N, C-alpha and C positions, 0 to 999 in steps of 0.2 A: 504494500500500500504506500501511496505517496505520504511523505512527511514534510511539513513546512515549519520553518523556524520564525519566531516573532522577531521583527526588526523595529528599531526605534523611530517609527514614523506613524503619523495618523492614517496613512494610506492602508495599513494592514499588514499583509504578509508577503514575503518574497518566496520565490519558488526554490525549494530545496528538496531533492529526492534522494533516496537511498540508491546505491548501486544495484543493478539487476532488478529494477522495478518491473513488475509484471506488465506486459503490454495490455492496452485496452482491448476488450473483446466485443464491445457493443457500444451503441450510442448512449445507453444509460450510464455506462462507466465514464464516458467522456464528460457528459453533462454533470455527473456527480463531482468530478474533479473540477470542472469549471465553476460550480457553485461555491467552491472555497474562496473564490476571488470576489464574491459579492460583498460590498461594503455599503454603508449609508451613502446616499447620493451626495456627491461633492461638486457637481456641475462641471463647467468648462475648466475650472481651475485645475482639475485632476487630469485633463486631457493633454497628452504630450504627443504631438504628431511625429516628432523625431523618434520617440519610443516605438510607435506603431510602425514607422519606417524600418527601424532596426529589427523588429519582429518579422516583418514581411521579408526583409533581406535574408534573415536567418533561415527562413522557410523556402528560399528560392523564388521569391516574388510571385506567388501564385495568382495575385490579382491581375497579372499580365498574361495569364494563360488563355484568356478569351476576351473578345470585345464586349463592351458593356454599355448599359444605359443607367444613369445615376439620378436618383429622385430625392428631392428635399421638399420641405414645406411644413406647414403647421398641421393641417388635417388632410386626409385623403391620400397621403403619399403611399401608404401600404396598398390601397386599392389600385393606384396608378402603377406601382411596381408590379403587382400581381397581374394586372391586365397586360402590361407590356410583355411579361414573361410568357403569358398564355398565348399571345399573338405570335411570339417568336417560336414557341413550340409548334403551333399550328402551321407555321411556315417551314417546318422541317428542322429547326435548330434543336439541339439538346440544351435547353435553357434552364439555368439555375436561378433561383429566386431567393433573395435575402430580405426579410421583413421583420418587424418587431412592433409590439410584443407578441408573444404567443398567447393563445387562449386556453388550450387544453394541455399541450406538451411542447417541449423545446423544439422538437423536430419540425414543427410548423414554421419555424424561422428559416430553415435551411432545406429547401426542396428542389426538385428537378422535374420539369414537365408536369407540374401539378401534383406530384406524389413525393413520398419520401425517397431518399437515396437508400441503397441496400445497406444492411448493417455492416457488411464488409467495408464499404466505402466510409461510413461514419467512423468505424474503428481505426482503419488505416490512417485517415486524415487526423484523427485524434492523437495517434502516436506521433505523427509529424508535428502537430501543434505543441505537444508537450516538449518534444525535443527542441523546438525553436524557442519556447519560453525558457527552458533551462539554459540554452545557449546565451540568451540575452541577459539572464540574471547571474551567469557564472562569473565569479570574481577573477577567474583566469582569463577572461575575455577583455582585453584592454579597451576595445572599441565600445564596450557596453558598460563600462564602470559608472557612467553617468546615471544608470538606472538601478544600481544595486540596492539602493534604499528606497526606491519608488517602484514597487512591483507593478506589473502589468494589470490593467483593469479587466474586469469581467467582459465588458463590451469590446475592448480591444482584442482579447483572446477569442471571443465568440465571432467577431468579424473575420479574423484570420482563419478561424475554423471553417467559416463559409467558403472562403476562397480555396482552402485546401480541399474541402469536399468537392467543389466544382472541378478542380484540377484532377483529383483522384477519380472522379466520376466521369471524366471525359467530356465535360460540357464545352460547347463552342459558342455560347452566348450567356451573358449575365445581366440580370436586372437587380439593381442594388438600391435599397432604401437607406437613407441616413438615419442616425439616431435622433438626438434632440436638436442638433444645430446643423452644421455644414462645414464651416471654415476649419474647425479643429476636429471634426468628427473622424473617428478611425476609418470609416469607409472612404474618406477623401484621399486615400492613396491611389484610387483608381484613376485611369486616364480614359474617360468614357468617350464613345463616339458621339454621344449627345447627353445633355442633362435636361431635367424637367423640374420645375418648381411649382408646387400647388399653392393655394391661397394662403396668405399670411394673416395671422391673428395674434393678439397679445396672449402669449402663453410662455411658461418657463421664464418669466421676466426677471426672476432673481438670478438667472444664469445667462440669459441672452440679451438682456437690456429691457428698459422700461418703455420703449416706444416701438411703433411699427417699423420705422426706419432702421433702428438698431437691430431688431430681429431680422429684418430683410438683409442687412449687411452680413450677418452670420450665415444665413442661407445662401447668399450670393457667393460664398466661398467655394461652392462646388463648380462654379462657372470656370471652364478651362480655356486657355488661349487658343483661339481659332476654332473651337468646337461649338456647334450650335446648341442653343438653350431655348427650351420651350417654356413659356410662362403662362400660368393660369390667370384668370381675372384677378386683379389686385387692387387694394387701396392705392390712392395716388402716391403716397409717400413710399410705399414698397416698390411700385413700378418705377419710380424715378431712380431708386437705388439700383434696381436690376438693370435698367437701361445704361446707367453710368458704369456699372461693373462690366457689362458686356462690351461696351465701347472701349473701355480701358484695355480689355484683353483681346480685342479684335474677334469677339465671339458673335456670330450671327444670332440675333434675337428674334424669335417668333412669338408674338403675343397672341394667345389663343382667340380672344374676342375679335382681333383683326384678321385672323387667318382662317377661321372656321366658325360655323354656326350649328348648334344643336336645334333641330326642328322636328315638328310632328311628334312631339313627346306623348307617349301613351303609357300610363302606369297601370299595373295590375298587381295583385298579391303575388304573382309568380315572377315578376320582373319588370323590365323597362324596355320598350321599343322606341326607336327614334331614328331620324336620319341625320347624317353628318354631311353638311354641305361645306365644301372648300371654297373659300373666296380667293385664294392665291395659289392653289395647287398643293399646299402643304399637307392637307389631310388625305387627298386622293393620290398624291404623287405626280399629278399632272394638272395643269390649268384647264378649266373648262370641263372637267369630268363631271358626270352626273352625281348627285348625292348618294352616299352609301346608306343603305337600309341596314340597321344594326339592332341587335337584341342582347341584353345582359340579364342575368338571373337575379340581380339585386334591384329591388324597387327604389326609385328615387331620381329626381332630376339631378341632384348633385353627383350621383354615380354616372349618369350619362355625360356630365361635364368631365368627370374623372376619365371616362373612357375616351373622350375626345382628346384629352391631354396625352393619354397613353398612345393613341394612334399617331398623333403628330410626332411624339418623341421617337417611336419606333421607325416611322418613315424618315425622320432626319438621320437616324443612326444606321438603319438598314433599308435603304431606298428600294431594294429589290423585293421587299415584302409586298405581296399582292392583296387585292381586295378580299379574295376568298379566305385567305389566312386571317385577315382582320376579322371578318365575320365569324369564322369558326373559333378563333381564339377568344373573342369576347363572349360568345355564346357558351363556351366551355368553362369560363372563369368561375371559380368558387373561392370564397374566403370567409372564415367564421366571424360572427359578431358584427357584421355589417348589414343592418336591417335583416337579420336572420330569424326566420320563424322556427321556434324550437318546441312549440306546444300547440295543441288544437283544442283542448278543453280545460280552461279557456284558451283562445288564441294568445300566444305569447311571442313577442318579438324582442330580440336583444340587439343592442347597438352600442358600440364603444364610444359614442359621441361624448366629448368632455370639454368642448369649448362652446361659446355662445352661438356662433354661426352653425356649427355642426349639430348642436342640440336643436336649433330652430329648423334646419332641414329635416332632421329626424322626426320631430313632432308634427310638422306639416305633412310629411309623407304618411305618417301613422294615421292622422286624422282623415286624410284623403281616402285611405284604403279601408280603414276600420271604423271611421266615424269619430265625431267629437265625444268627449265625456267618458273616455276609458279610464283605466287605472295606471298610474305612473309609479314604478318602483325605481327609486333614485338613490345612488350613492356615488360619491366622487372622492378622489384622492385629495389630501391636503395640498393647498396651494392653488387649486383650481378656483375659477371665479364662479362660485356657486350662486351668488346673487344674480349675476347676469343670466345664467342658465335658468334660474328660477323664474325670472321675469319673462323669459322666452317660452317656457314650458307650461306654466300654470294654467293659462287660459284654455288649454286643450283637454283638460282632465277633470273628472268629477271627484277623484280621490287620489291622494299622494301618500306613499309609504316611503319614509326616509330611513336609510340604514347605512352601515359601513359597507364599503365595496368589497369586503373580504379581508383576509389576513395578509395578502400579498403586497400590500402597499400601505404607507402611513395615511391615516385619515382622521378627520375631526367631525364625526357625524353630528355632534351637538351644534357646531357652528353652521353646518349645512341646514339643519332644521331651523336655526335662527334666521338664516338667509331666506329660506322659503316663507317663513312666517312674516318676515319684513316685507317681502314681495307681495304677499297676500294682503297685508295691511295697506300697502301702497295702492293696491287695486280696489280698495274700498271694502275689504273683508269678505268679498264674495267667495263662492266656491273656488277651489276645491277644499274638501276636508283633508287635513294634513295629520298624519299619524307618524310617530317616531318609534321605530323598533330597531334598536342598535345592533342586536344580534342578526347577522346576515341570513343565516339559515331560517330563523324564525320569521324574518321579514319576507323572505321569498314565499314561505308557506302562507303567510297572512295575505299577501297580494294575490297569489294564485287562488286561494280559497275564496277570497272576496270576489274575484273575477268570475269564478265558477258559479257562485251563489247568485250573482247579479246578472250573469250573462254578458259580462263586459270583457273586452280585450285588455291585455296587460302589455305595457312597454317597459322594459328594464333597460336603463341607460345611465350614463354618467361616468362609466369606467369600463375598460376591458376586463378588469378584475371582477367587477360585479357581473358582467356578461358571462364570464367563465363559471362563476358560482351558480348562476341561474341555469346554465346549460347542464351543469353537473347535478344540481339538486331538483330541478324542475320536475323531472319524471317521478321523483320520490314523493313530491308534495301531495 
């Protein structure tokens, strides 16, 4: 078994293993080892691009093993990354996908062609990963002495693990989602064929900055010299930052609202149909082409917009990808906890929305498909703007159950309840009824039983952690 020695830093542990350590035999072994590197969030101050570069160099630069699309943003970047990888798979590529967080298990973060890698690939890549981590932390390595007392972070190692799995698994295309930021993000060692940036909101302000412009500047760090970048609709301050960054780096900028239009939108409980019309040839690959008729399995206008961004990014990076691959790839795309129906009695939808805008999109879609006045089960992590989400959500529901999002993240459910009560007072004290059930499992049972008794649908949102708990416990309630 691996052994680690305590070092005198707040970062946690350095890698130190005994000689003749048994090789990993499964993905479970690798993830159990990786979990040892999880420490309380330290934000961007703990990110060291030069350390990530050293790790990748020690592993033989696996991020260079295949061309890539790199995706950043505040919300929707996991969907865009997944859609891009699904389109590439439909086009005949062996496409690896890296997203976070996972909902049920770690392997969801590191997949190929919409499925898990084989256990042999996960294990072999894990052994390469550990060897690289040990090389970087070794005191005998003069090039890496800078990092001896600052051990690699969980996300750095997980990111390298993805690249190693992709190389070991023979992938020839990569779709890569950033973590929290962009400029300092461990994924930013890639040299993508194209980048994509989703909409920017005020989130992680304690780490990324307190203004839209500051956050946009961090996300703009993924823009590479001479490489195209596709930008979703943005607040004016963010768009100005992206235009300036692209101009400075000589990167062609494609702004989605100018390049394409989502039209003929039709929502159903089974998904979204729409047409994507190209105004400059970016979406279709050629000017004057007829609109593409597309379908995705996730309901919601925002997901159609995410699909449009994914199509443009893929077309910029891999211009040979045809219309049929776009259609088949989007139709086949699946991802958990994005307006996902996980129960029928009562109807239960889970969504990982945890910002004001994403919560608004989610609530409006829910009301359009299941009617106003349903039941909201809500829990969010500490640091999220619960008040803004409360003001967006309350008017669509007749009853609200506030809880903790589970044990996987820090939360202050009492403050969330206060935020919802304040929003209710600001609205004149009208409905909905607000109930506080701090125990997550008990809150899930309460909401589902109430929905079943009243014949009302239930929406669980506010956190991917809560979505995971509902998916796990919903069938038992």
